[in-house]
Each structure stands twice: as structure tokens, then as C-alpha cells.
Backbone as JSON, one array per atom type, in Angstrom:
{
  "sequence": "MTIPLSAYSRAIAAYEQAAHKAMQTPGASAPETPGGGFAELVRDAAADVIRTAEAGERTSIAALRGEADISQVVTAVAEAELTLQTVVAIRDRVIEAYKDIARMPM",
  "N": [[-9.11, 6.29, 5.63], [-7.41, 4.53, 3.3], [-5.51, 1.59, 2.65], [-3.33, 0.59, 0.18], [-3.5, -2.6, -1.43], [-1.18, -3.49, -2.47], [0.72, -2.66, -0.67], [0.54, -4.4, 1.49], [1.35, -6.69, 0.23], [4.04, -6.01, -0.34], [5.05, -5.81, 2.22], [4.72, -8.42, 3.15], [6.51, -9.69, 1.4], [8.89, -8.45, 2.24], [9.07, -9.42, 4.88], [9.42, -12.14, 4.28], [11.86, -12.01, 2.88], [13.6, -11.07, 4.9], [13.41, -13.19, 6.66], [14.56, -15.22, 5.12], [17.17, -14.22, 4.8], [17.97, -14.34, 7.49], [18.11, -17.0, 7.85], [20.23, -17.66, 6.29], [22.36, -16.87, 7.63], [25.49, -17.67, 9.1], [25.55, -20.37, 11.41], [22.95, -20.11, 12.13], [19.93, -21.73, 12.7], [17.06, -23.57, 11.6], [13.83, -22.8, 12.87], [12.33, -24.88, 15.29], [9.42, -25.45, 15.14], [6.28, -26.9, 15.39], [3.96, -26.1, 13.94], [4.87, -24.35, 12.04], [6.69, -21.31, 11.4], [7.0, -17.95, 12.82], [7.09, -16.12, 10.73], [5.61, -17.47, 8.79], [3.14, -17.48, 9.94], [2.53, -14.73, 9.99], [2.56, -14.23, 7.26], [0.34, -15.84, 6.39], [-1.73, -14.66, 7.77], [-1.69, -12.05, 6.69], [-2.28, -12.67, 4.1], [-4.93, -13.55, 4.36], [-6.07, -11.15, 5.15], [-5.78, -9.67, 2.83], [-7.35, -11.22, 1.02], [-9.86, -10.82, 2.17], [-10.22, -8.1, 1.83], [-10.2, -7.94, -0.9], [-12.43, -9.43, -1.57], [-14.43, -7.76, -0.61], [-14.07, -5.64, -2.38], [-14.68, -6.86, -4.78], [-17.41, -7.57, -4.37], [-18.48, -4.99, -4.19], [-18.07, -3.98, -6.75], [-19.6, -5.84, -8.17], [-22.11, -5.08, -7.29], [-22.3, -2.55, -8.42], [-22.57, -3.25, -11.04], [-25.0, -4.36, -10.89], [-25.31, -6.94, -10.07], [-25.21, -7.81, -7.49], [-26.71, -7.69, -4.26], [-27.47, -4.88, -2.09], [-27.21, -5.44, 0.58], [-25.39, -7.53, 0.61], [-23.14, -6.15, -0.19], [-22.79, -4.36, 1.95], [-22.3, -6.15, 4.04], [-19.92, -7.44, 3.09], [-18.14, -5.23, 2.95], [-18.15, -4.35, 5.59], [-17.0, -6.59, 6.81], [-14.44, -6.45, 5.71], [-13.63, -3.96, 6.72], [-13.62, -4.47, 9.47], [-11.63, -6.45, 9.6], [-9.4, -4.93, 8.75], [-9.31, -3.08, 10.89], [-8.63, -4.85, 12.9], [-6.1, -5.65, 12.12], [-4.67, -3.22, 12.29], [-4.93, -2.76, 15.07], [-3.44, -4.93, 16.02], [-0.97, -4.36, 14.89], [-0.41, -1.94, 16.3], [-0.19, -2.95, 18.9], [2.11, -4.61, 18.64], [4.04, -2.7, 18.03], [4.06, -1.27, 20.39], [4.91, -3.25, 22.19], [7.47, -3.66, 21.15], [8.63, -1.15, 21.69], [8.52, -1.25, 24.51], [10.32, -3.32, 25.0], [12.61, -2.16, 23.92], [13.04, -0.17, 25.79], [13.92, -1.53, 27.99], [16.41, -2.09, 30.5], [19.8, -3.06, 29.86]],
  "CA": [[-7.8, 6.02, 5.08], [-7.29, 3.19, 2.71], [-4.12, 1.14, 2.42], [-3.32, -0.22, -1.02], [-3.23, -3.99, -1.21], [0.21, -3.72, -2.79], [1.55, -2.36, 0.53], [0.53, -5.64, 2.23], [2.19, -7.67, -0.57], [5.39, -5.63, -0.13], [5.37, -6.12, 3.63], [4.89, -9.87, 3.15], [7.77, -9.94, 0.72], [9.98, -8.02, 3.11], [9.18, -10.46, 5.95], [10.02, -13.39, 3.71], [13.28, -11.79, 2.57], [14.31, -11.02, 6.17], [13.54, -14.57, 7.24], [15.49, -15.92, 4.26], [18.52, -13.77, 5.18], [18.29, -14.84, 8.82], [18.41, -18.43, 7.73], [21.52, -17.79, 5.59], [23.44, -16.42, 8.56], [26.23, -18.82, 9.65], [25.22, -20.7, 12.76], [21.54, -20.01, 12.31], [19.24, -23.02, 12.4], [15.65, -23.42, 11.34], [13.1, -22.95, 14.11], [11.7, -26.2, 15.44], [8.02, -25.24, 15.57], [5.45, -27.95, 14.67], [3.0, -25.51, 13.04], [5.51, -23.36, 11.16], [7.31, -20.25, 12.16], [6.28, -16.68, 12.96], [6.95, -15.55, 9.41], [4.48, -18.14, 8.08], [1.9, -17.03, 10.58], [2.3, -13.37, 9.54], [2.23, -14.31, 5.82], [-1.01, -16.35, 6.25], [-2.66, -13.63, 8.29], [-1.76, -10.97, 5.7], [-2.99, -13.18, 2.9], [-6.32, -13.56, 4.73], [-6.55, -9.77, 5.08], [-5.85, -9.29, 1.42], [-8.51, -11.85, 0.47], [-11.11, -10.2, 2.69], [-10.4, -6.78, 1.21], [-10.5, -8.16, -2.36], [-13.84, -9.89, -1.64], [-15.26, -6.57, -0.44], [-14.02, -4.9, -3.63], [-15.46, -7.6, -5.84], [-18.82, -7.43, -4.11], [-18.87, -3.67, -4.52], [-18.08, -3.92, -8.24], [-20.75, -6.61, -8.59], [-23.29, -4.24, -7.02], [-22.32, -1.46, -9.44], [-23.07, -3.9, -12.25], [-26.37, -4.86, -10.68], [-25.22, -8.38, -9.86], [-25.21, -8.1, -6.09], [-27.6, -6.92, -3.4], [-26.76, -3.9, -1.23], [-26.93, -6.08, 1.89], [-24.17, -8.25, 0.43], [-22.07, -5.16, -0.18], [-22.58, -3.86, 3.31], [-21.64, -7.22, 4.79], [-18.5, -7.62, 2.65], [-17.36, -4.06, 3.31], [-18.05, -4.39, 6.99], [-15.99, -7.62, 7.14], [-13.11, -5.9, 5.31], [-13.27, -2.9, 7.67], [-13.32, -5.12, 10.73], [-10.32, -7.05, 9.42], [-8.42, -3.86, 8.73], [-9.18, -2.57, 12.25], [-7.91, -5.87, 13.71], [-4.69, -5.59, 11.67], [-4.16, -1.96, 12.85], [-4.82, -3.01, 16.48], [-2.3, -5.8, 16.22], [0.26, -3.54, 14.63], [-0.14, -1.03, 17.41], [0.32, -3.73, 20.05], [3.46, -5.04, 18.33], [4.89, -1.53, 18.17], [4.17, -0.95, 21.86], [5.81, -4.26, 22.76], [8.81, -3.35, 20.7], [9.05, 0.01, 22.49], [8.79, -1.72, 25.85], [11.59, -4.08, 24.93], [13.7, -1.23, 23.67], [13.24, 0.61, 26.96], [14.47, -2.35, 29.07], [17.8, -1.96, 30.71], [20.58, -4.21, 29.41]],
  "C": [[-7.77, 4.66, 4.51], [-5.81, 2.87, 2.42], [-4.1, 0.29, 1.16], [-2.94, -1.65, -0.73], [-1.76, -4.29, -1.57], [1.15, -3.52, -1.61], [1.58, -3.69, 1.38], [1.46, -6.66, 1.51], [3.66, -7.3, -0.37], [5.88, -5.98, 1.24], [5.6, -7.64, 3.72], [6.24, -10.28, 2.53], [8.96, -9.58, 1.57], [10.2, -8.96, 4.27], [9.86, -11.69, 5.44], [11.55, -13.2, 3.41], [14.1, -11.71, 3.83], [14.48, -12.4, 6.77], [14.53, -15.42, 6.44], [16.95, -15.52, 4.6], [18.9, -14.29, 6.52], [18.69, -16.28, 8.77], [19.75, -18.69, 7.06], [22.69, -17.41, 6.47], [24.17, -17.67, 9.1], [25.82, -19.09, 11.12], [23.73, -20.6, 13.06], [20.9, -21.32, 11.96], [17.74, -22.71, 12.25], [14.89, -23.6, 12.67], [12.35, -24.28, 14.08], [10.29, -26.0, 15.93], [7.16, -26.19, 14.74], [4.54, -27.3, 13.68], [3.61, -24.47, 12.07], [6.0, -22.23, 12.03], [6.44, -18.98, 12.16], [6.05, -16.02, 11.58], [5.78, -16.15, 8.64], [3.2, -17.69, 8.65], [1.54, -15.63, 10.12], [1.88, -13.41, 8.1], [0.78, -14.81, 5.68], [-2.02, -15.31, 6.7], [-2.77, -12.51, 7.28], [-2.48, -11.4, 4.45], [-4.52, -13.24, 3.17], [-6.88, -12.14, 4.66], [-6.77, -9.32, 3.66], [-7.09, -9.93, 0.74], [-9.79, -11.26, 0.91], [-11.31, -8.84, 2.01], [-10.78, -6.96, -0.28], [-11.97, -8.63, -2.51], [-14.8, -8.77, -1.45], [-15.27, -5.77, -1.72], [-14.83, -5.56, -4.76], [-16.95, -7.5, -5.67], [-19.3, -6.07, -4.49], [-18.99, -3.49, -5.99], [-19.28, -4.69, -8.77], [-22.06, -5.81, -8.34], [-23.38, -3.1, -8.03], [-22.87, -2.03, -10.8], [-24.5, -4.42, -12.11], [-26.46, -6.3, -10.42], [-25.22, -8.73, -8.4], [-26.14, -7.19, -5.34], [-26.82, -5.98, -2.49], [-26.41, -4.5, 0.08], [-25.66, -6.9, 1.78], [-22.98, -7.34, 0.41], [-21.74, -4.67, 1.22], [-21.88, -4.88, 4.16], [-20.21, -7.38, 4.39], [-17.62, -6.42, 3.05], [-17.13, -4.03, 4.79], [-17.0, -5.47, 7.49], [-14.59, -7.1, 6.84], [-12.67, -4.86, 6.32], [-12.89, -3.48, 9.02], [-11.95, -5.81, 10.69], [-9.21, -6.02, 9.47], [-8.24, -3.26, 10.13], [-8.42, -3.56, 13.12], [-6.41, -5.76, 13.36], [-4.05, -4.36, 12.33], [-4.0, -2.15, 14.37], [-3.6, -3.86, 16.84], [-0.99, -5.11, 15.99], [0.58, -2.63, 15.73], [0.37, -1.78, 18.64], [1.76, -4.22, 19.88], [4.41, -3.87, 18.48], [5.11, -1.17, 19.63], [5.06, -1.97, 22.53], [7.22, -4.02, 22.36], [9.37, -2.15, 21.49], [9.33, -0.37, 23.91], [10.05, -2.49, 25.95], [12.76, -3.19, 24.8], [14.06, -0.42, 24.93], [13.9, -0.19, 28.16], [15.97, -2.18, 29.24], [18.54, -3.2, 30.3], [21.37, -4.76, 30.55]]
}
């Protein structure tokens, strides 16, 4: 199963829009985190995933043109696959955490 890179871009844009709306809410204040907020962390991680996937695609195209070695292709595609598996595992953990929180009594 392949996920189009545009899906990641749309997800990043949705997170940014939600964060922007949350900051516009009366009484909301900016988080006081020294390294940036959660939205920035998610955006940077998603950007890294996209860069890794694009690098794998570029290497594969270069191999089709005869400009790259098959070992380079295998390495780039394996890195992209590992990155995607990591993203899926993190997504699954976040969903499970959300479900656990939703099940908590009020």
C-alpha cells in the first residue's frame, strides 16, 4: 500500500490550520515550550518522511535512467519503507492512546 505524498501535505496543512484556529480562540495563549510546540514537531517529522520518500523515488528514477546503482536504489527504498513503517507505528500508538483517554470515566 502506498500513500501519496500529497496526503502527508494535506495532513500537515490541517494540523497547522487547527493550531492557528486554537490560537485565535479568546483566552488561548501560546504554549511556552523552548523547542517549539507539538504542531511544529509533527510538521518537522512529516517533512522528514516526505523528504525520505522523495529521495527513494529520485534514486529509483535515476536507476531507470542508468545513473544510479541498484544497491543505492535498494538502500533508498529500504530507508523510505522503514520511515513509513515508523510513521504507521506512531499513528497506531496515538490512536490507541486517544481511545484509552476516551474510555476514561469523567
